[in-house]
Backbone bond lengths (Angstrom), bond angles and torsions (degrees), N, CA, C in turn:
res aa  C-N    CA-C-N  psi(-1)  N-CA   C-N-CA  omega(-1)  CA-C   N-CA-C  phi
1 M - - - 1.445 - - 1.516 108.16 -
2 N 1.317 115.05 133.39 1.457 120.78 -174.74 1.511 113.59 -97.29
3 N 1.329 116.66 -30.78 1.460 119.55 -177.29 1.529 109.89 -157.96
4 I 1.304 115.26 -179.62 1.466 120.89 -176.30 1.531 111.29 -61.94
5 K 1.320 116.73 -31.37 1.460 120.38 178.96 1.534 110.66 -66.12
6 T 1.308 117.44 -44.03 1.466 119.37 178.85 1.518 111.19 -69.42
7 L 1.330 117.06 -33.18 1.465 119.92 175.41 1.529 109.95 -61.69
8 R 1.318 116.21 -46.23 1.465 120.21 178.41 1.525 111.05 -59.95
9 N 1.327 116.83 -45.23 1.460 120.43 178.71 1.530 111.61 -62.34
10 D 1.331 116.28 -41.04 1.471 120.26 177.58 1.527 111.00 -62.14
11 L 1.324 116.79 -41.25 1.466 120.18 179.83 1.522 111.43 -67.74
12 M 1.309 117.02 -35.39 1.467 119.69 176.25 1.525 110.35 -65.58
13 Q 1.328 117.01 -35.44 1.461 120.60 177.03 1.525 110.58 -68.43
14 V 1.322 117.25 -38.86 1.465 120.84 176.36 1.530 109.55 -60.20
15 F 1.326 116.53 -43.30 1.458 120.69 178.99 1.528 110.86 -61.64
16 A 1.329 115.75 -45.13 1.466 120.03 179.24 1.530 110.81 -63.00
17 D 1.328 116.46 -42.47 1.467 120.44 179.03 1.520 111.41 -65.16
18 L 1.312 116.75 -36.49 1.465 120.86 177.97 1.528 110.30 -66.15
19 R 1.311 116.29 -44.56 1.471 120.36 179.49 1.523 112.17 -62.92
20 S 1.325 116.74 -35.59 1.461 119.99 -178.74 1.522 112.95 -85.60
21 G 1.334 116.45 -5.63 1.461 120.09 179.23 1.514 113.83 83.37
22 E 1.340 117.78 10.55 1.466 121.11 -179.41 1.526 112.80 -73.45
23 I 1.331 116.88 -24.96 1.459 119.81 176.15 1.523 109.02 -130.08
24 E 1.321 115.01 157.34 1.457 120.73 -179.66 1.524 110.33 -81.10
25 V 1.315 115.00 155.81 1.462 121.32 179.23 1.524 110.41 -57.38
26 K 1.325 117.20 -41.70 1.467 120.87 -178.49 1.531 111.22 -61.29
27 V 1.317 116.88 -41.78 1.464 120.95 179.51 1.531 110.14 -65.89
28 A 1.322 116.62 -45.47 1.464 120.80 178.46 1.529 110.76 -60.75
29 A 1.315 117.10 -41.28 1.463 121.36 179.98 1.528 110.92 -63.27
30 E 1.323 116.75 -41.23 1.465 119.90 179.66 1.526 111.49 -68.13
31 M 1.315 116.69 -37.92 1.466 119.81 177.29 1.524 110.42 -65.56
32 N 1.321 116.81 -41.55 1.455 121.75 177.46 1.528 110.83 -63.80
33 N 1.319 116.42 -41.15 1.460 121.65 178.58 1.527 110.87 -61.79
34 T 1.319 116.18 -44.27 1.464 120.26 179.24 1.522 111.03 -63.67
35 A 1.312 117.08 -42.73 1.464 120.76 177.91 1.528 110.61 -60.84
36 G 1.322 116.16 -39.51 1.464 120.16 177.68 1.517 112.08 -62.32
37 K 1.310 116.59 -37.63 1.466 120.05 178.18 1.528 111.35 -66.74
38 V 1.333 116.60 -39.06 1.464 120.31 176.74 1.525 109.45 -61.61
39 I 1.310 116.52 -47.12 1.459 121.13 179.97 1.525 111.36 -62.25
40 N 1.319 117.37 -38.39 1.467 120.25 178.65 1.521 112.22 -65.78
41 T 1.338 118.26 -33.67 1.469 118.94 177.11 1.523 110.45 -67.43
42 I 1.326 116.46 -36.39 1.464 120.35 177.31 1.526 109.90 -67.48
43 R 1.323 116.39 -41.67 1.464 120.47 177.91 1.529 110.25 -59.15
44 A 1.321 116.38 -41.55 1.471 120.18 179.28 1.530 110.52 -63.27
45 E 1.337 116.70 -41.98 1.467 119.85 177.67 1.523 111.36 -61.47
46 L 1.332 116.79 -42.66 1.462 121.09 179.62 1.529 111.48 -65.14
47 E 1.322 116.75 -42.34 1.473 120.55 179.37 1.522 110.81 -65.59
48 Y 1.324 117.04 -40.62 1.460 121.15 178.38 1.528 110.24 -62.40
49 A 1.315 116.33 -44.89 1.463 120.03 179.21 1.527 111.02 -63.07
50 E 1.325 115.70 -38.03 1.467 119.21 178.65 1.528 110.67 -63.50
51 L 1.321 117.41 -42.11 1.466 121.02 178.63 1.533 111.12 -63.24
52 R 1.309 115.98 -35.94 1.463 120.53 -179.84 1.525 112.15 -85.04
53 K 1.341 115.21 -4.48 1.463 121.61 -178.32 1.531 111.13 58.12
54 T 1.330 114.46 45.32 1.456 121.36 176.37 1.528 108.99 -121.66
55 S 1.291 115.29 167.85 1.459 120.93 178.04 1.530 107.83 -111.12
56 P 1.331 117.11 109.26 1.463 119.27 -175.93 1.526 112.20 -74.62
57 N 1.307 115.31 151.54 1.455 121.14 172.82 1.524 106.78 -109.09
58 I 1.316 115.73 91.85 1.457 121.55 -177.96 1.527 107.19 -100.52
59 V 1.306 115.40 104.04 1.463 121.80 -174.87 1.528 110.97 -57.01
60 F 1.311 117.44 -35.87 1.462 121.69 -178.04 1.530 112.19 -60.27
61 L 1.324 117.40 -26.59 1.460 121.10 179.61 1.522 112.97 -86.22
62 N 1.313 117.03 -7.32 1.456 121.43 178.42 1.521 108.10 -74.18
63 T 1.320 116.94 115.54 1.466 120.67 -177.13 1.526 112.14 -109.40
64 E 1.323 117.24 16.42 1.452 119.34 176.13 1.527 108.72 -62.36
65 E 1.309 116.01 143.44 1.459 120.62 -179.41 1.541 109.65 -62.82
66 T 1.325 115.21 132.33 1.457 121.51 176.32 1.514 108.64 -130.30
67 D 1.308 115.82 172.41 1.458 119.79 177.87 1.519 112.36 -68.46
68 N 1.338 117.61 -16.07 1.458 121.95 -177.94 1.514 113.20 -86.73
69 D 1.344 118.21 -10.60 1.474 120.72 -178.11 1.499 111.61 -75.93
């Protein structure tokens, strides 16, 4: 996953796969848990930057179209 947009798309695919029975609930739950941890690290970076009154450059949040999307 390259950025938050691809993470969202991946999670939507997990949801679709879960609904169709292609993956087990346990696998979907673990993927969701991992995504939550990624998001929490970004949240921590944003909160830290806010405390320091700086503007962070978090590449993962950059959703500009690239050749990797």
